[in-house]
N, C-alpha and C positions, 0 to 999 in steps of 0.2 A: 505474528510478528514475534511473539514470545517463543514460539517452536523454532524459528529461525535463529534466534539469538542463542538458545540453547544448543542447537546444532553447531553453530559456529564456535561456540565457547568450548565444545568439546573437541575442537580441531578438525572437524569434518567439512569437506567442500560441499558447496551447494550444487545440485543437479539443475543447471540453468533451465533445460527444458522442462523438467518436472515443475520447477518454480514458475515458470510462465504458465504451464498448464493450471496450476492451482490457483494463480493470480486471476486467470481467464475465469474459472469456476467461481471466484468471488464475485468478479464483475457481472456474471450471469444472475447470481444471487441477487446482487444490487439492482440489476434491471428488472427482475422479477417483483422484487419488493417494491420498488418504485411504481411498477405498473398496477399493482394490487392497491398501493396507497394513493395513486393518482397524483404522482409527483413528478415533475419533469427531471428526469435523471441527467439531462445534458446540463441543465441550470445548476443542479447540485455539484456536479463534477467541477464546472467552471468555477463556481465560487470556492470549493475546496483547493483547486489548483492555485487560485489566487492567494489563499491562505498559505499554502506551502511556498510560494514565491516570497512573500513577505517574511516568513520564518526562515527561509534559506536564500537571502538576497543574492549571495555569490554563487548560487547554483545548488542544485539537490545533490548531495552526495550520499548514495545509499549506504556505503560503509560507515560513515560518520553517524548517520541516524540510526542504524542499529546498534551503535555502541552508546548512544546518548542515554542520559537518565530521564526516566519518565518524569514528567511534570505532575 
């Protein structure tokens, strides 16, 4: 996320296809980690989606989230 913030702050546009690919890589690593740790990845994702919905009750706005201050 910090790399995306820095990229946007410098006025560069994001390459949507590249970003989707990189997010896919992250998802793959999460799946591999969950398998090794014997964790139900679907449960982990579901719980965190619920957290996001509580944090952003009006809907998730990726532009706003990239500009928010870290807690």
